[in-house]
N, C-alpha and C positions, 0 to 999 in steps of 0.2 A: 943364528939362533936355530932350533928345531921349532918345523911347523906344528902348530897347534894341533892336540888329537880330536879326533870326534869326537869320542865317545870315553867318559870317566868311568870305569867299576867300581863300586862300592860291595864290599863281602867281607865275610870273617872267614882268617886262614883257613878255618878248620872246612870251608866249604871249596878249599885250592884247586881240588880235582874237575869238579864241576866248571868252576869259574874258567879254569883254565879251557877246557872246551868250548866254554861261551867264546872265549876268546877269541882263540886260534880261528874260532867258525865265523867270528865275524871280520878278523882280519884276511884270512882266504877269502873272503868276499870282499874285497875291498876298503871295509871302513878301518880307521886308525883308531886305539883304545891304550889307555893311558891304565896301568895296576900295577901295584905296588905288590914285589917290592922291587918287580923288571925296573921301571921305568925312575926309581929314584934314584939320581944323582950321587955321585959319590961326594961327598966331602958337605953335602947339605941336610939339611935338616927333614924328618919325614913331613914333620907340617907344613913348614914354607913350600915342601916338594907339591903336598895335597891340594894346600891352599890354591897354588897357582898352577896345578893343570885344573881346578875346579873352575878357577876364573876362562881357560881357556879354554876348556873343551865345549859341547853344544849340548851334548846329552849327559845325564850320568844317569846310568843303569845300576840299577840296586838288585843285586842278588838277594831274594828276601826268605830267611831259613830262620833256624829259632837261636843257631851262633850267632846270626848279625841280626839278629831284634835285639838280642842280649850285649850287644857291645856297644860301648860307648863312643867308639872311633866312628864307626857307622854314623851313630846318630849324629855327630858333629858334621860330619860329610855330608846329609840329607838337607841337615839345618844351611849350612852354607849355600848348599845349591839352592836350597828354597829361596835364601834371600838377594842370591843373585840373579832368580828367576829362570834358572836353570829347567830345560824338560829333565822331568825324573821319571824314566821307566820302571816300574817294579816286575822281576822277574820273581816268580813265587815260586819256591821248588820244594814247599811243607805246607803242612796243614797249620802251622804257628800261626794262631791271631798275632796281629801289631798289638804293640805295648802301645801306651799312650804318647809316648811322644813323637814316635813314628806315624800312629794316625792321627795327629792333628797336623802333619804333615803330607800324608797319603791319604787322608779320608776319601779327599773327592779328584782323586788320579784315580785313570783305567790302569789295571796292572794286566799282566798274562798268569794265568796261575797254569803251571807246568808240573803238576804234584807227579802224575806216575811215570813219566817219562820227559823228562827235561827236554834230553836231545829231539823229541820228536816238536817241538813249541821253537827250536832254534830258528827254521825260516819264518815264523812269522813274528819273532825276536828282529830281524834281519830286517823284514818289511817294514816295522814299524819306525827302525832306526832309521832304515830310510826314509820314511814321510816325514820324519821328525827333521831330516838333516835337508830335507825339499829335492832330495835323489828319486827323479822317477825313473820307471820301467824294473824288470823283475831279473 
C-alpha cells in the first residue's frame, strides 16, 4: 500500500495550470501531494479515491478561484475534510468572494491571499504546510 500523502489539493480543473505549478513546487520541496486526476488509480471510482485520499492526508489545500467556488465537487471535498477535522488551507488566487457553502466551512480559517502573482506566495504556502505538518526549519 502506498504511503499516505501529506496534502490533498482541492481545485477546479479550469485552474489546472496554476495548480500543477503549486503541486510541483510543494513536491520539489519534499512534501507529498494527492491530486486528481494524476493520483486516481485505474479501476477505482473518483469518489472512493477522493474520500480515501482526504481521510489519509493531513492537510487539504483549497485553491480558491471563481471556478472552484462554483464547483460542487470542491464543496463536497471541503465538507468532507471539515467533518474529518483536517487542516484546510485556502490559497486564494482571485478576488471572487466565497459563496455561502464555502463561507460556512472557511469563515474562521486563515487564508493566503495571492491575487496579483500567486507564484510569489508559494514559499509562504510551503511554510504554512510545513508548520501544519510539524516540520521545522526552512
